[in-house]
mmCIF entry with sequence, helices, sheets and N, C-alpha, C, O atoms, coordinates in Angstrom:
data_MODEL
# 
_entry.id   MODEL 
# 
_entity.id                         1 
_entity.type                       polymer 
_entity.pdbx_number_of_molecules   1 
# 
_entity_poly.entity_id                      1 
_entity_poly.type                           'polypeptide(L)' 
_entity_poly.nstd_linkage                   no 
_entity_poly.nstd_monomer                   no 
_entity_poly.pdbx_seq_one_letter_code       MAKKAVATFSAKSGAKSMVRCIRMEKSPKTGAYVFNELLVEANDAKNFFNKK 
_entity_poly.pdbx_seq_one_letter_code_can   MAKKAVATFSAKSGAKSMVRCIRMEKSPKTGAYVFNELLVEANDAKNFFNKK 
_entity_poly.pdbx_strand_id                 A 
# 
loop_
_entity_poly_seq.entity_id 
_entity_poly_seq.num 
_entity_poly_seq.mon_id 
_entity_poly_seq.hetero 
1 1  MET n 
1 2  ALA n 
1 3  LYS n 
1 4  LYS n 
1 5  ALA n 
1 6  VAL n 
1 7  ALA n 
1 8  THR n 
1 9  PHE n 
1 10 SER n 
1 11 ALA n 
1 12 LYS n 
1 13 SER n 
1 14 GLY n 
1 15 ALA n 
1 16 LYS n 
1 17 SER n 
1 18 MET n 
1 19 VAL n 
1 20 ARG n 
1 21 CYS n 
1 22 ILE n 
1 23 ARG n 
1 24 MET n 
1 25 GLU n 
1 26 LYS n 
1 27 SER n 
1 28 PRO n 
1 29 LYS n 
1 30 THR n 
1 31 GLY n 
1 32 ALA n 
1 33 TYR n 
1 34 VAL n 
1 35 PHE n 
1 36 ASN n 
1 37 GLU n 
1 38 LEU n 
1 39 LEU n 
1 40 VAL n 
1 41 GLU n 
1 42 ALA n 
1 43 ASN n 
1 44 ASP n 
1 45 ALA n 
1 46 LYS n 
1 47 ASN n 
1 48 PHE n 
1 49 PHE n 
1 50 ASN n 
1 51 LYS n 
1 52 LYS n 
# 
_struct_asym.id          A 
_struct_asym.entity_id   1 
# 
loop_
_struct_conf.conf_type_id 
_struct_conf.id 
_struct_conf.pdbx_PDB_helix_id 
_struct_conf.beg_label_comp_id 
_struct_conf.beg_label_asym_id 
_struct_conf.beg_label_seq_id 
_struct_conf.pdbx_beg_PDB_ins_code 
_struct_conf.end_label_comp_id 
_struct_conf.end_label_asym_id 
_struct_conf.end_label_seq_id 
_struct_conf.pdbx_end_PDB_ins_code 
_struct_conf.beg_auth_comp_id 
_struct_conf.beg_auth_asym_id 
_struct_conf.beg_auth_seq_id 
_struct_conf.end_auth_comp_id 
_struct_conf.end_auth_asym_id 
_struct_conf.end_auth_seq_id 
_struct_conf.pdbx_PDB_helix_class 
_struct_conf.details 
_struct_conf.pdbx_PDB_helix_length 
HELX_P HELX_P1 AA1 ALA A 42 ? ASP A 44 ? ALA A 42 ASP A 44 5 ? 3 
HELX_P HELX_P2 AA2 ALA A 45 ? ASN A 50 ? ALA A 45 ASN A 50 1 ? 6 
# 
_struct_conf_type.id          HELX_P 
_struct_conf_type.criteria    ? 
_struct_conf_type.reference   ? 
# 
_struct_sheet.id               AA1 
_struct_sheet.type             ? 
_struct_sheet.number_strands   2 
_struct_sheet.details          ? 
# 
_struct_sheet_order.sheet_id     AA1 
_struct_sheet_order.range_id_1   1 
_struct_sheet_order.range_id_2   2 
_struct_sheet_order.offset       ? 
_struct_sheet_order.sense        anti-parallel 
# 
loop_
_struct_sheet_range.sheet_id 
_struct_sheet_range.id 
_struct_sheet_range.beg_label_comp_id 
_struct_sheet_range.beg_label_asym_id 
_struct_sheet_range.beg_label_seq_id 
_struct_sheet_range.pdbx_beg_PDB_ins_code 
_struct_sheet_range.end_label_comp_id 
_struct_sheet_range.end_label_asym_id 
_struct_sheet_range.end_label_seq_id 
_struct_sheet_range.pdbx_end_PDB_ins_code 
_struct_sheet_range.beg_auth_comp_id 
_struct_sheet_range.beg_auth_asym_id 
_struct_sheet_range.beg_auth_seq_id 
_struct_sheet_range.end_auth_comp_id 
_struct_sheet_range.end_auth_asym_id 
_struct_sheet_range.end_auth_seq_id 
AA1 1 MET A 18 ? LYS A 26 ? MET A 18 LYS A 26 
AA1 2 TYR A 33 ? GLU A 41 ? TYR A 33 GLU A 41 
# 
loop_
_atom_site.group_PDB 
_atom_site.id 
_atom_site.type_symbol 
_atom_site.label_atom_id 
_atom_site.label_alt_id 
_atom_site.label_comp_id 
_atom_site.label_asym_id 
_atom_site.label_entity_id 
_atom_site.label_seq_id 
_atom_site.pdbx_PDB_ins_code 
_atom_site.Cartn_x 
_atom_site.Cartn_y 
_atom_site.Cartn_z 
_atom_site.occupancy 
_atom_site.B_iso_or_equiv 
_atom_site.pdbx_formal_charge 
_atom_site.auth_seq_id 
_atom_site.auth_comp_id 
_atom_site.auth_asym_id 
_atom_site.auth_atom_id 
_atom_site.pdbx_PDB_model_num 
ATOM 1   N N  . MET A 1 1  ? -7.383  127.331 -11.851 1.00 0.00 ? 1  MET A N  1 
ATOM 2   C CA . MET A 1 1  ? -8.870  127.010 -12.056 1.00 0.00 ? 1  MET A CA 1 
ATOM 3   C C  . MET A 1 1  ? -8.981  126.296 -13.317 1.00 0.00 ? 1  MET A C  1 
ATOM 4   O O  . MET A 1 1  ? -8.244  126.582 -14.261 1.00 0.00 ? 1  MET A O  1 
ATOM 5   N N  . ALA A 1 2  ? -9.878  125.364 -13.385 1.00 0.00 ? 2  ALA A N  1 
ATOM 6   C CA . ALA A 1 2  ? -10.169 124.710 -14.613 1.00 0.00 ? 2  ALA A CA 1 
ATOM 7   C C  . ALA A 1 2  ? -11.142 125.527 -15.468 1.00 0.00 ? 2  ALA A C  1 
ATOM 8   O O  . ALA A 1 2  ? -11.956 126.257 -14.903 1.00 0.00 ? 2  ALA A O  1 
ATOM 9   N N  . LYS A 1 3  ? -11.101 125.447 -16.679 1.00 0.00 ? 3  LYS A N  1 
ATOM 10  C CA . LYS A 1 3  ? -11.974 126.091 -17.589 1.00 0.00 ? 3  LYS A CA 1 
ATOM 11  C C  . LYS A 1 3  ? -12.985 125.103 -18.155 1.00 0.00 ? 3  LYS A C  1 
ATOM 12  O O  . LYS A 1 3  ? -12.611 123.966 -18.441 1.00 0.00 ? 3  LYS A O  1 
ATOM 13  N N  . LYS A 1 4  ? -14.161 125.457 -18.319 1.00 0.00 ? 4  LYS A N  1 
ATOM 14  C CA . LYS A 1 4  ? -15.125 124.669 -18.924 1.00 0.00 ? 4  LYS A CA 1 
ATOM 15  C C  . LYS A 1 4  ? -15.046 124.790 -20.381 1.00 0.00 ? 4  LYS A C  1 
ATOM 16  O O  . LYS A 1 4  ? -14.961 125.906 -20.893 1.00 0.00 ? 4  LYS A O  1 
ATOM 17  N N  . ALA A 1 5  ? -15.069 123.668 -21.120 1.00 0.00 ? 5  ALA A N  1 
ATOM 18  C CA . ALA A 1 5  ? -15.013 123.726 -22.640 1.00 0.00 ? 5  ALA A CA 1 
ATOM 19  C C  . ALA A 1 5  ? -16.459 123.890 -23.194 1.00 0.00 ? 5  ALA A C  1 
ATOM 20  O O  . ALA A 1 5  ? -17.296 123.048 -22.871 1.00 0.00 ? 5  ALA A O  1 
ATOM 21  N N  . VAL A 1 6  ? -16.760 124.795 -23.908 1.00 0.00 ? 6  VAL A N  1 
ATOM 22  C CA . VAL A 1 6  ? -18.022 125.096 -24.421 1.00 0.00 ? 6  VAL A CA 1 
ATOM 23  C C  . VAL A 1 6  ? -17.917 125.087 -26.011 1.00 0.00 ? 6  VAL A C  1 
ATOM 24  O O  . VAL A 1 6  ? -17.091 125.776 -26.611 1.00 0.00 ? 6  VAL A O  1 
ATOM 25  N N  . ALA A 1 7  ? -18.798 124.272 -26.616 1.00 0.00 ? 7  ALA A N  1 
ATOM 26  C CA . ALA A 1 7  ? -18.755 124.368 -28.179 1.00 0.00 ? 7  ALA A CA 1 
ATOM 27  C C  . ALA A 1 7  ? -20.036 124.978 -28.550 1.00 0.00 ? 7  ALA A C  1 
ATOM 28  O O  . ALA A 1 7  ? -21.122 124.610 -28.099 1.00 0.00 ? 7  ALA A O  1 
ATOM 29  N N  . THR A 1 8  ? -19.839 126.032 -29.484 1.00 0.00 ? 8  THR A N  1 
ATOM 30  C CA . THR A 1 8  ? -20.995 126.701 -29.897 1.00 0.00 ? 8  THR A CA 1 
ATOM 31  C C  . THR A 1 8  ? -21.163 126.549 -31.342 1.00 0.00 ? 8  THR A C  1 
ATOM 32  O O  . THR A 1 8  ? -20.173 126.547 -32.073 1.00 0.00 ? 8  THR A O  1 
ATOM 33  N N  . PHE A 1 9  ? -22.398 126.415 -31.824 1.00 0.00 ? 9  PHE A N  1 
ATOM 34  C CA . PHE A 1 9  ? -22.607 126.305 -33.302 1.00 0.00 ? 9  PHE A CA 1 
ATOM 35  C C  . PHE A 1 9  ? -23.577 127.425 -33.639 1.00 0.00 ? 9  PHE A C  1 
ATOM 36  O O  . PHE A 1 9  ? -24.753 127.432 -33.276 1.00 0.00 ? 9  PHE A O  1 
ATOM 37  N N  . SER A 1 10 ? -22.999 128.359 -34.353 1.00 0.00 ? 10 SER A N  1 
ATOM 38  C CA . SER A 1 10 ? -23.795 129.520 -34.775 1.00 0.00 ? 10 SER A CA 1 
ATOM 39  C C  . SER A 1 10 ? -24.265 129.290 -36.111 1.00 0.00 ? 10 SER A C  1 
ATOM 40  O O  . SER A 1 10 ? -23.541 128.872 -37.014 1.00 0.00 ? 10 SER A O  1 
ATOM 41  N N  . ALA A 1 11 ? -25.595 129.591 -36.243 1.00 0.00 ? 11 ALA A N  1 
ATOM 42  C CA . ALA A 1 11 ? -26.257 129.428 -37.647 1.00 0.00 ? 11 ALA A CA 1 
ATOM 43  C C  . ALA A 1 11 ? -26.045 130.648 -38.461 1.00 0.00 ? 11 ALA A C  1 
ATOM 44  O O  . ALA A 1 11 ? -26.826 131.597 -38.397 1.00 0.00 ? 11 ALA A O  1 
ATOM 45  N N  . LYS A 1 12 ? -24.986 130.638 -39.237 1.00 0.00 ? 12 LYS A N  1 
ATOM 46  C CA . LYS A 1 12 ? -24.709 131.763 -40.077 1.00 0.00 ? 12 LYS A CA 1 
ATOM 47  C C  . LYS A 1 12 ? -25.421 131.473 -41.454 1.00 0.00 ? 12 LYS A C  1 
ATOM 48  O O  . LYS A 1 12 ? -25.962 130.385 -41.652 1.00 0.00 ? 12 LYS A O  1 
ATOM 49  N N  . SER A 1 13 ? -25.407 132.400 -42.328 1.00 0.00 ? 13 SER A N  1 
ATOM 50  C CA . SER A 1 13 ? -26.094 132.305 -43.569 1.00 0.00 ? 13 SER A CA 1 
ATOM 51  C C  . SER A 1 13 ? -25.618 131.007 -44.373 1.00 0.00 ? 13 SER A C  1 
ATOM 52  O O  . SER A 1 13 ? -24.448 130.867 -44.732 1.00 0.00 ? 13 SER A O  1 
ATOM 53  N N  . GLY A 1 14 ? -26.533 130.152 -44.602 1.00 0.00 ? 14 GLY A N  1 
ATOM 54  C CA . GLY A 1 14 ? -26.168 128.912 -45.343 1.00 0.00 ? 14 GLY A CA 1 
ATOM 55  C C  . GLY A 1 14 ? -25.722 127.849 -44.459 1.00 0.00 ? 14 GLY A C  1 
ATOM 56  O O  . GLY A 1 14 ? -25.612 126.722 -44.940 1.00 0.00 ? 14 GLY A O  1 
ATOM 57  N N  . ALA A 1 15 ? -25.443 128.050 -43.213 1.00 0.00 ? 15 ALA A N  1 
ATOM 58  C CA . ALA A 1 15 ? -25.022 127.011 -42.325 1.00 0.00 ? 15 ALA A CA 1 
ATOM 59  C C  . ALA A 1 15 ? -26.261 126.252 -41.800 1.00 0.00 ? 15 ALA A C  1 
ATOM 60  O O  . ALA A 1 15 ? -27.353 126.805 -41.670 1.00 0.00 ? 15 ALA A O  1 
ATOM 61  N N  . LYS A 1 16 ? -26.027 124.945 -41.505 1.00 0.00 ? 16 LYS A N  1 
ATOM 62  C CA . LYS A 1 16 ? -27.070 124.093 -41.015 1.00 0.00 ? 16 LYS A CA 1 
ATOM 63  C C  . LYS A 1 16 ? -27.035 123.962 -39.486 1.00 0.00 ? 16 LYS A C  1 
ATOM 64  O O  . LYS A 1 16 ? -25.962 123.836 -38.896 1.00 0.00 ? 16 LYS A O  1 
ATOM 65  N N  . SER A 1 17 ? -28.169 123.990 -38.873 1.00 0.00 ? 17 SER A N  1 
ATOM 66  C CA . SER A 1 17 ? -28.132 123.731 -37.452 1.00 0.00 ? 17 SER A CA 1 
ATOM 67  C C  . SER A 1 17 ? -27.960 122.264 -37.054 1.00 0.00 ? 17 SER A C  1 
ATOM 68  O O  . SER A 1 17 ? -28.627 121.362 -37.559 1.00 0.00 ? 17 SER A O  1 
ATOM 69  N N  . MET A 1 18 ? -27.086 122.094 -36.178 1.00 0.00 ? 18 MET A N  1 
ATOM 70  C CA . MET A 1 18 ? -26.774 120.681 -35.828 1.00 0.00 ? 18 MET A CA 1 
ATOM 71  C C  . MET A 1 18 ? -27.124 120.434 -34.345 1.00 0.00 ? 18 MET A C  1 
ATOM 72  O O  . MET A 1 18 ? -27.004 121.294 -33.473 1.00 0.00 ? 18 MET A O  1 
ATOM 73  N N  . VAL A 1 19 ? -27.569 119.177 -34.141 1.00 0.00 ? 19 VAL A N  1 
ATOM 74  C CA . VAL A 1 19 ? -27.885 118.775 -32.683 1.00 0.00 ? 19 VAL A CA 1 
ATOM 75  C C  . VAL A 1 19 ? -27.236 117.392 -32.432 1.00 0.00 ? 19 VAL A C  1 
ATOM 76  O O  . VAL A 1 19 ? -26.992 116.595 -33.338 1.00 0.00 ? 19 VAL A O  1 
ATOM 77  N N  . ARG A 1 20 ? -26.979 117.177 -31.126 1.00 0.00 ? 20 ARG A N  1 
ATOM 78  C CA . ARG A 1 20 ? -26.384 115.963 -30.744 1.00 0.00 ? 20 ARG A CA 1 
ATOM 79  C C  . ARG A 1 20 ? -27.494 115.009 -30.337 1.00 0.00 ? 20 ARG A C  1 
ATOM 80  O O  . ARG A 1 20 ? -28.289 115.331 -29.454 1.00 0.00 ? 20 ARG A O  1 
ATOM 81  N N  . CYS A 1 21 ? -27.562 113.876 -30.943 1.00 0.00 ? 21 CYS A N  1 
ATOM 82  C CA . CYS A 1 21 ? -28.647 112.927 -30.591 1.00 0.00 ? 21 CYS A CA 1 
ATOM 83  C C  . CYS A 1 21 ? -27.940 111.711 -29.927 1.00 0.00 ? 21 CYS A C  1 
ATOM 84  O O  . CYS A 1 21 ? -26.964 111.177 -30.454 1.00 0.00 ? 21 CYS A O  1 
ATOM 85  N N  . ILE A 1 22 ? -28.484 111.288 -28.726 1.00 0.00 ? 22 ILE A N  1 
ATOM 86  C CA . ILE A 1 22 ? -28.007 110.091 -28.050 1.00 0.00 ? 22 ILE A CA 1 
ATOM 87  C C  . ILE A 1 22 ? -29.077 109.104 -27.897 1.00 0.00 ? 22 ILE A C  1 
ATOM 88  O O  . ILE A 1 22 ? -30.134 109.420 -27.353 1.00 0.00 ? 22 ILE A O  1 
ATOM 89  N N  . ARG A 1 23 ? -28.839 107.799 -28.396 1.00 0.00 ? 23 ARG A N  1 
ATOM 90  C CA . ARG A 1 23 ? -29.793 106.752 -28.377 1.00 0.00 ? 23 ARG A CA 1 
ATOM 91  C C  . ARG A 1 23 ? -29.225 105.667 -27.495 1.00 0.00 ? 23 ARG A C  1 
ATOM 92  O O  . ARG A 1 23 ? -28.044 105.334 -27.600 1.00 0.00 ? 23 ARG A O  1 
ATOM 93  N N  . MET A 1 24 ? -30.112 105.066 -26.561 1.00 0.00 ? 24 MET A N  1 
ATOM 94  C CA . MET A 1 24 ? -29.726 103.957 -25.859 1.00 0.00 ? 24 MET A CA 1 
ATOM 95  C C  . MET A 1 24 ? -30.224 102.644 -26.455 1.00 0.00 ? 24 MET A C  1 
ATOM 96  O O  . MET A 1 24 ? -31.401 102.462 -26.766 1.00 0.00 ? 24 MET A O  1 
ATOM 97  N N  . GLU A 1 25 ? -29.241 101.731 -26.596 1.00 0.00 ? 25 GLU A N  1 
ATOM 98  C CA . GLU A 1 25 ? -29.644 100.339 -27.224 1.00 0.00 ? 25 GLU A CA 1 
ATOM 99  C C  . GLU A 1 25 ? -29.070 99.322  -26.395 1.00 0.00 ? 25 GLU A C  1 
ATOM 100 O O  . GLU A 1 25 ? -28.067 99.536  -25.714 1.00 0.00 ? 25 GLU A O  1 
ATOM 101 N N  . LYS A 1 26 ? -29.705 98.159  -26.429 1.00 0.00 ? 26 LYS A N  1 
ATOM 102 C CA . LYS A 1 26 ? -29.257 97.001  -25.739 1.00 0.00 ? 26 LYS A CA 1 
ATOM 103 C C  . LYS A 1 26 ? -28.240 96.203  -26.725 1.00 0.00 ? 26 LYS A C  1 
ATOM 104 O O  . LYS A 1 26 ? -28.554 95.895  -27.874 1.00 0.00 ? 26 LYS A O  1 
ATOM 105 N N  . SER A 1 27 ? -27.124 95.942  -26.200 1.00 0.00 ? 27 SER A N  1 
ATOM 106 C CA . SER A 1 27 ? -26.061 95.240  -27.004 1.00 0.00 ? 27 SER A CA 1 
ATOM 107 C C  . SER A 1 27 ? -26.484 93.779  -27.052 1.00 0.00 ? 27 SER A C  1 
ATOM 108 O O  . SER A 1 27 ? -26.760 93.153  -26.029 1.00 0.00 ? 27 SER A O  1 
ATOM 109 N N  . PRO A 1 28 ? -26.529 93.214  -28.375 1.00 0.00 ? 28 PRO A N  1 
ATOM 110 C CA . PRO A 1 28 ? -26.892 91.796  -28.555 1.00 0.00 ? 28 PRO A CA 1 
ATOM 111 C C  . PRO A 1 28 ? -25.782 90.881  -28.054 1.00 0.00 ? 28 PRO A C  1 
ATOM 112 O O  . PRO A 1 28 ? -26.081 89.753  -27.663 1.00 0.00 ? 28 PRO A O  1 
ATOM 113 N N  . LYS A 1 29 ? -24.508 91.302  -28.043 1.00 0.00 ? 29 LYS A N  1 
ATOM 114 C CA . LYS A 1 29 ? -23.400 90.544  -27.592 1.00 0.00 ? 29 LYS A CA 1 
ATOM 115 C C  . LYS A 1 29 ? -23.337 90.310  -26.061 1.00 0.00 ? 29 LYS A C  1 
ATOM 116 O O  . LYS A 1 29 ? -23.176 89.179  -25.603 1.00 0.00 ? 29 LYS A O  1 
ATOM 117 N N  . THR A 1 30 ? -23.468 91.401  -25.290 1.00 0.00 ? 30 THR A N  1 
ATOM 118 C CA . THR A 1 30 ? -23.362 91.238  -23.865 1.00 0.00 ? 30 THR A CA 1 
ATOM 119 C C  . THR A 1 30 ? -24.681 91.442  -23.057 1.00 0.00 ? 30 THR A C  1 
ATOM 120 O O  . THR A 1 30 ? -24.754 91.008  -21.907 1.00 0.00 ? 30 THR A O  1 
ATOM 121 N N  . GLY A 1 31 ? -25.709 92.089  -23.636 1.00 0.00 ? 31 GLY A N  1 
ATOM 122 C CA . GLY A 1 31 ? -26.978 92.328  -23.035 1.00 0.00 ? 31 GLY A CA 1 
ATOM 123 C C  . GLY A 1 31 ? -26.838 93.615  -22.257 1.00 0.00 ? 31 GLY A C  1 
ATOM 124 O O  . GLY A 1 31 ? -27.811 93.996  -21.606 1.00 0.00 ? 31 GLY A O  1 
ATOM 125 N N  . ALA A 1 32 ? -25.805 94.270  -22.260 1.00 0.00 ? 32 ALA A N  1 
ATOM 126 C CA . ALA A 1 32 ? -25.654 95.549  -21.507 1.00 0.00 ? 32 ALA A CA 1 
ATOM 127 C C  . ALA A 1 32 ? -26.143 96.720  -22.405 1.00 0.00 ? 32 ALA A C  1 
ATOM 128 O O  . ALA A 1 32 ? -26.151 96.616  -23.632 1.00 0.00 ? 32 ALA A O  1 
ATOM 129 N N  . TYR A 1 33 ? -26.531 97.788  -21.780 1.00 0.00 ? 33 TYR A N  1 
ATOM 130 C CA . TYR A 1 33 ? -26.956 98.975  -22.550 1.00 0.00 ? 33 TYR A CA 1 
ATOM 131 C C  . TYR A 1 33 ? -25.752 99.768  -23.050 1.00 0.00 ? 33 TYR A C  1 
ATOM 132 O O  . TYR A 1 33 ? -24.763 99.914  -22.332 1.00 0.00 ? 33 TYR A O  1 
ATOM 133 N N  . VAL A 1 34 ? -25.834 100.297 -24.321 1.00 0.00 ? 34 VAL A N  1 
ATOM 134 C CA . VAL A 1 34 ? -24.813 101.111 -24.782 1.00 0.00 ? 34 VAL A CA 1 
ATOM 135 C C  . VAL A 1 34 ? -25.407 102.355 -25.374 1.00 0.00 ? 34 VAL A C  1 
ATOM 136 O O  . VAL A 1 34 ? -26.566 102.354 -25.787 1.00 0.00 ? 34 VAL A O  1 
ATOM 137 N N  . PHE A 1 35 ? -24.672 103.370 -25.423 1.00 0.00 ? 35 PHE A N  1 
ATOM 138 C CA . PHE A 1 35 ? -25.156 104.707 -25.839 1.00 0.00 ? 35 PHE A CA 1 
ATOM 139 C C  . PHE A 1 35 ? -24.550 105.115 -27.215 1.00 0.00 ? 35 PHE A C  1 
ATOM 140 O O  . PHE A 1 35 ? -23.328 105.215 -27.331 1.00 0.00 ? 35 PHE A O  1 
ATOM 141 N N  . ASN A 1 36 ? -25.353 105.341 -28.209 1.00 0.00 ? 36 ASN A N  1 
ATOM 142 C CA . ASN A 1 36 ? -24.851 105.749 -29.492 1.00 0.00 ? 36 ASN A CA 1 
ATOM 143 C C  . ASN A 1 36 ? -25.070 107.244 -29.597 1.00 0.00 ? 36 ASN A C  1 
ATOM 144 O O  . ASN A 1 36 ? -26.204 107.694 -29.441 1.00 0.00 ? 36 ASN A O  1 
ATOM 145 N N  . GLU A 1 37 ? -24.009 108.057 -29.862 1.00 0.00 ? 37 GLU A N  1 
ATOM 146 C CA . GLU A 1 37 ? -24.094 109.460 -30.021 1.00 0.00 ? 37 GLU A CA 1 
ATOM 147 C C  . GLU A 1 37 ? -23.733 109.809 -31.507 1.00 0.00 ? 37 GLU A C  1 
ATOM 148 O O  . GLU A 1 37 ? -22.867 109.206 -32.142 1.00 0.00 ? 37 GLU A O  1 
ATOM 149 N N  . LEU A 1 38 ? -24.451 110.796 -31.971 1.00 0.00 ? 38 LEU A N  1 
ATOM 150 C CA . LEU A 1 38 ? -24.176 111.267 -33.305 1.00 0.00 ? 38 LEU A CA 1 
ATOM 151 C C  . LEU A 1 38 ? -24.575 112.723 -33.425 1.00 0.00 ? 38 LEU A C  1 
ATOM 152 O O  . LEU A 1 38 ? -25.621 113.138 -32.928 1.00 0.00 ? 38 LEU A O  1 
ATOM 153 N N  . LEU A 1 39 ? -23.684 113.534 -34.125 1.00 0.00 ? 39 LEU A N  1 
ATOM 154 C CA . LEU A 1 39 ? -24.088 114.915 -34.440 1.00 0.00 ? 39 LEU A CA 1 
ATOM 155 C C  . LEU A 1 39 ? -24.720 114.933 -35.733 1.00 0.00 ? 39 LEU A C  1 
ATOM 156 O O  . LEU A 1 39 ? -24.050 114.596 -36.709 1.00 0.00 ? 39 LEU A O  1 
ATOM 157 N N  . VAL A 1 40 ? -25.987 115.302 -35.875 1.00 0.00 ? 40 VAL A N  1 
ATOM 158 C CA . VAL A 1 40 ? -26.836 115.313 -37.081 1.00 0.00 ? 40 VAL A CA 1 
ATOM 159 C C  . VAL A 1 40 ? -27.454 116.685 -37.209 1.00 0.00 ? 40 VAL A C  1 
ATOM 160 O O  . VAL A 1 40 ? -27.460 117.485 -36.273 1.00 0.00 ? 40 VAL A O  1 
ATOM 161 N N  . GLU A 1 41 ? -27.991 116.941 -38.436 1.00 0.00 ? 41 GLU A N  1 
ATOM 162 C CA . GLU A 1 41 ? -28.689 118.094 -38.651 1.00 0.00 ? 41 GLU A CA 1 
ATOM 163 C C  . GLU A 1 41 ? -29.971 118.007 -37.915 1.00 0.00 ? 41 GLU A C  1 
ATOM 164 O O  . GLU A 1 41 ? -30.417 116.903 -37.600 1.00 0.00 ? 41 GLU A O  1 
ATOM 165 N N  . ALA A 1 42 ? -30.656 119.227 -37.590 1.00 0.00 ? 42 ALA A N  1 
ATOM 166 C CA . ALA A 1 42 ? -31.844 119.196 -36.880 1.00 0.00 ? 42 ALA A CA 1 
ATOM 167 C C  . ALA A 1 42 ? -32.976 118.579 -37.493 1.00 0.00 ? 42 ALA A C  1 
ATOM 168 O O  . ALA A 1 42 ? -33.862 118.034 -36.835 1.00 0.00 ? 42 ALA A O  1 
ATOM 169 N N  . ASN A 1 43 ? -32.967 118.657 -38.842 1.00 0.00 ? 43 ASN A N  1 
ATOM 170 C CA . ASN A 1 43 ? -34.074 118.101 -39.671 1.00 0.00 ? 43 ASN A CA 1 
ATOM 171 C C  . ASN A 1 43 ? -33.948 116.547 -39.732 1.00 0.00 ? 43 ASN A C  1 
ATOM 172 O O  . ASN A 1 43 ? -34.920 115.843 -40.006 1.00 0.00 ? 43 ASN A O  1 
ATOM 173 N N  . ASP A 1 44 ? -32.796 116.077 -39.483 1.00 0.00 ? 44 ASP A N  1 
ATOM 174 C CA . ASP A 1 44 ? -32.683 114.570 -39.631 1.00 0.00 ? 44 ASP A CA 1 
ATOM 175 C C  . ASP A 1 44 ? -32.746 113.912 -38.238 1.00 0.00 ? 44 ASP A C  1 
ATOM 176 O O  . ASP A 1 44 ? -32.512 112.704 -38.178 1.00 0.00 ? 44 ASP A O  1 
ATOM 177 N N  . ALA A 1 45 ? -33.013 114.530 -37.215 1.00 0.00 ? 45 ALA A N  1 
ATOM 178 C CA . ALA A 1 45 ? -32.987 114.029 -35.749 1.00 0.00 ? 45 ALA A CA 1 
ATOM 179 C C  . ALA A 1 45 ? -34.014 112.909 -35.664 1.00 0.00 ? 45 ALA A C  1 
ATOM 180 O O  . ALA A 1 45 ? -33.758 111.875 -35.048 1.00 0.00 ? 45 ALA A O  1 
ATOM 181 N N  . LYS A 1 46 ? -35.298 113.132 -36.346 1.00 0.00 ? 46 LYS A N  1 
ATOM 182 C CA . LYS A 1 46 ? -36.288 112.059 -36.166 1.00 0.00 ? 46 LYS A CA 1 
ATOM 183 C C  . LYS A 1 46 ? -35.882 110.810 -36.911 1.00 0.00 ? 46 LYS A C  1 
ATOM 184 O O  . LYS A 1 46 ? -36.266 109.715 -36.502 1.00 0.00 ? 46 LYS A O  1 
ATOM 185 N N  . ASN A 1 47 ? -35.136 110.920 -37.970 1.00 0.00 ? 47 ASN A N  1 
ATOM 186 C CA . ASN A 1 47 ? -34.679 109.707 -38.718 1.00 0.00 ? 47 ASN A CA 1 
ATOM 187 C C  . ASN A 1 47 ? -33.674 108.926 -37.954 1.00 0.00 ? 47 ASN A C  1 
ATOM 188 O O  . ASN A 1 47 ? -33.588 107.704 -38.067 1.00 0.00 ? 47 ASN A O  1 
ATOM 189 N N  . PHE A 1 48 ? -32.846 109.696 -37.106 1.00 0.00 ? 48 PHE A N  1 
ATOM 190 C CA . PHE A 1 48 ? -31.864 109.013 -36.269 1.00 0.00 ? 48 PHE A CA 1 
ATOM 191 C C  . PHE A 1 48 ? -32.500 108.136 -35.219 1.00 0.00 ? 48 PHE A C  1 
ATOM 192 O O  . PHE A 1 48 ? -31.997 107.056 -34.908 1.00 0.00 ? 48 PHE A O  1 
ATOM 193 N N  . PHE A 1 49 ? -33.637 108.615 -34.660 1.00 0.00 ? 49 PHE A N  1 
ATOM 194 C CA . PHE A 1 49 ? -34.243 107.883 -33.576 1.00 0.00 ? 49 PHE A CA 1 
ATOM 195 C C  . PHE A 1 49 ? -35.206 106.775 -34.138 1.00 0.00 ? 49 PHE A C  1 
ATOM 196 O O  . PHE A 1 49 ? -35.556 105.829 -33.432 1.00 0.00 ? 49 PHE A O  1 
ATOM 197 N N  . ASN A 1 50 ? -35.590 106.921 -35.347 1.00 0.00 ? 50 ASN A N  1 
ATOM 198 C CA . ASN A 1 50 ? -36.456 105.831 -35.983 1.00 0.00 ? 50 ASN A CA 1 
ATOM 199 C C  . ASN A 1 50 ? -35.722 104.687 -36.455 1.00 0.00 ? 50 ASN A C  1 
ATOM 200 O O  . ASN A 1 50 ? -36.316 103.624 -36.635 1.00 0.00 ? 50 ASN A O  1 
ATOM 201 N N  . LYS A 1 51 ? -34.366 104.812 -36.696 1.00 0.00 ? 51 LYS A N  1 
ATOM 202 C CA . LYS A 1 51 ? -33.539 103.717 -37.091 1.00 0.00 ? 51 LYS A CA 1 
ATOM 203 C C  . LYS A 1 51 ? -33.419 102.687 -35.973 1.00 0.00 ? 51 LYS A C  1 
ATOM 204 O O  . LYS A 1 51 ? -33.348 103.025 -34.791 1.00 0.00 ? 51 LYS A O  1 
ATOM 205 N N  . LYS A 1 52 ? -33.398 101.418 -36.383 1.00 0.00 ? 52 LYS A N  1 
ATOM 206 C CA . LYS A 1 52 ? -33.331 100.417 -35.294 1.00 0.00 ? 52 LYS A CA 1 
ATOM 207 C C  . LYS A 1 52 ? -31.978 99.544  -35.605 1.00 0.00 ? 52 LYS A C  1 
ATOM 208 O O  . LYS A 1 52 ? -31.653 98.621  -34.858 1.00 0.00 ? 52 LYS A O  1 
# 
C-alpha cells in the first residue's frame, strides 16, 4: 500500500506559522499560464499576492 506524505507545521513557542501561496501568472514568453508557489509566513501572504 502507498503511504500519503503529510507535512505538518506545528506552531511551537517562537515558531512562525507558514502557509503555501500559489499565484497564477501569464508567461510573457509563451503566453501560457504558469503557477508560482512559495512557502511564506502567514503575515506576508498578502504581500505575496500584491506583487506583480
